[in-house]
C-alpha positions, 0 to 999 in steps of 0.5 A: 158816064150816063150818071155824069151827064144826067147830073150835069143836065139836072144842075143845068136845068136848076141854073136855068130855072134860077136865071128865069126867076131873076129875069122875071123880077121875083123878090129874093129869098128872105127869112120869115122868122126875124133872124138874129134880130129876134134873138136880141143879137146886136151884130151878126158877126159879134163885132163891137163897133157897128158899121156906119149904116147900123150906127145911123139906124141905132141913133135914129131909133134912140132919137125917136124913142127919146122924142116919144118920151117927151 
């Protein structure tokens, strides 16, 4: 029974610590190595048709590259 109580207390303390971090307004955990974009993968899930947000970003990037060439 003491093991269950100790486990519960440890998990509760961790949850409280995470809640305090959220309330303090800390930035969320983020990757530091570039993720899948660094590997050259276009889509996280291997989809063939990008979502509207990604499609807009790709079009904006293409327009910027074409205006830089001219």
